[in-house]
Residue, then its C-alpha position, 0 to 999 in steps of 0.5 A: m503626540v509630538a510632545e509624548l514622543e519628545a518628552r518620553t511620557g510612555t513606552a512606544a507600545e503605550v504611545a501606539e495603543r493610545n493613538g491606535v497604531s502599530r507598535t513600530a509606528p512611534y519609532a518611525w514618527r520619532r525619526e521623522i520629527m528628529g530628522h531622517n538621518g538620526g537626530r539625537h541618536q546620531e548626535k550621541g553617536l548611537p546607531v539607528a536600528k534599520e531593522i525596525d524600518e523593515l518590519p511591517d506595521d501590521i500586528g498580525q503580520l508581526q505575530d505570524m513572523l514571530r510564530e514562524a521564527k519560533a517554529r524554525l528555532r524549535q526545528v533546529q533544536l529538535e535536530l540538535d537533540v537528535r544529533e546528540a542522541t545519535l552520539e550519546i544513546v546509540k554511540k554513533d559518530p557525530g556525522t551519522d545520518p539519523n535516517r540511516l540507523t536501524n529501527r531498533e536504534k531509532a526507537s531507542m532514541v525516540e524513547a529517550l527524547r519523548g519527554r521533550w518532544s512529541l512522538r510525531e515530531l520525533l518520528a518525522a525527524v528520524g524518518m520512521a513510520k509509527s507502525s515500525y516504531e511500535y514494533a521496534k518499541g515492543a522488541l525493546a520492551r521484551g528485551e529481544g536481541p537484534e537478531r530476533a527483532a530483525a526477524r520479527e520485523a521481516v515477518r511483519a513486513a512479509f505479512e503486510e506485503s502480502g496484504g494479510t493473505y500469507g500463512y506461516r509457510r509462505i511467510y517462511a518462504q518469503v523471508n528466506s528467499g535469497a538468504g544463505p544457509d546460515a542467514g535464514i529465519g527458522e520455521w518455528t521462529v516464523r510461527s512463534i512471531m506470527r502467533q505473538e503478533g496475531l498475524a493470521a491469514r484471512a479465513p473464507k466466508r460463505r456468500r451467495r454465489y453469482s450465477s450466470y445460468a439462463g437456461e439451456i439456450s443452445e446445445a452444450p458441449g460435454n464435460l471433457l475433464r470428467d472421466e467415466d469414473g466421475k473423476h475430474h482432471f484439471g491438470a495440464n502438462r504445459p501452458n495453454e493446454l487447459w483453461v478454465t473460466d467463470v464469472t464472479e460478483f463483488r458487492i460493495p456499497a457503490g454497487k456490483v462489479y463482475l470479474s471474468p478471468i481465464v486461468d491456465c491449469f498448468d500453474g494457476m496463472p490468470i493469463s487474462w481478465s476483464s472486470s465490468t459493472s455489467p456481466d455482459a458478453e463484452m466482458a467475457n469475450s474480451s478476456l478470452l480474446e486477450a488470452c488468445r493473443q498469447l497463443r503460439e502457433g499450434e496451440h489449441p487449448k481446451v477452455h472449460s466453463d460452467r453452463g452460463c449464458h456468456y459461453r453460449w452466445p455467438g461472440w464466444l462461439r466465434i472466438c473459440e472457432e477462429h482460434g481452434l479452442v476446444r469447448s468443455m462445459s460442466r453439468k447443469g448445477c454442478s459446481p465441482d465440475n468447475a472446481r479449479a475456477e471456484g478455487f481461484f475465486g475462493r482464494l481471491k475473495v479471501e485474500f482481496f475482498y473479505g474483511q475489507d472496508w469498501s465504503g467510500v470506494t468508487m467502482e473505478e477505484f475498486m476495479g483498479r485495486l482488483d486489477a492490481y491484486l490479479s497482477w500481483y497474483r500472477d507475478g508475485r504471489l508465492k504458491s506452495n505447489l510451485g516451490y514457493m514461486s509465483p506463476a510468472q517466476y515458475r515459468r521463467s525458471l522453466g525457460l518459458a515465457a511468462 
């Protein structure tokens, strides 16, 4: 081996291969043979490459270092190309941050650079979601101007924010909330964009309804919301005047979840709710107790329900008596008598439950998502009969505590 090194009978790589060592080992051996301080290199005035001494002997480590260096170089080149595109394609100043460009400008840059880079790399470099890129790319292909493209993006954003539950009227109200008289998006523009993009609120499906009826286990109060002509009166002139309640069931692959809300008929606000994997007395009683905590002095609302067993057990009766609640019950097997609660459940299931893939979702996760939806329903969901405000916003507009 010494002879090989001194006679230069082969390259360092060939020597290393014949001796079964890394490619850097021959350099170290050669320096040891010639003297640690440089040997012939020093005699000839040639510097010894100290960087070689710092390299690891393991080939795998060297290969990892090479891959890392190539990746860094690729990232730097990508950033350079994006900066040049910012200057040449969208005509911005050289120091402009690509992440602060409009989606339309970002899409133009991405399209121009697709020949050299993958879509994933480009979207990460400009800080753009793939869905936003697809929308902006579609607008470019249609030759839309900036105003139409911005309107399209606003409509899609409002639809997605609603979880796919808003029709064109509420989308129209959402995208124009806070807009000046000359800055709004027209109703027909909203309808046209929703039609082109296939944005349609989910339609209801008929499912077998959960029933908590267990027979006439105790005397039931009368229906205080139905007059002599058979008409129902679910209206209320102020909060905490009339509440409706019921229990509904959700079936997911993980099991069954039950929901018991208290809904105020003044504005349709769910003022309290409880969910459980068992439709027991604790679930119904806890939602009623939480609603009662919000009562002010002198408020004694009617609380209307069906004839389910939850509303005839001692715990429910005691809560009603302690807080001066006036009980009202539907007739046996007559769901229209509690139409306000039925309508609430219908909207909830169309907007939140139907059409979703619940496989892999645990009971706890489902109840967490249900709680988040009900909070949004109370605080953020626009209602047409409230002037396209949420129940909480509507109460604040009237100077009422929400």
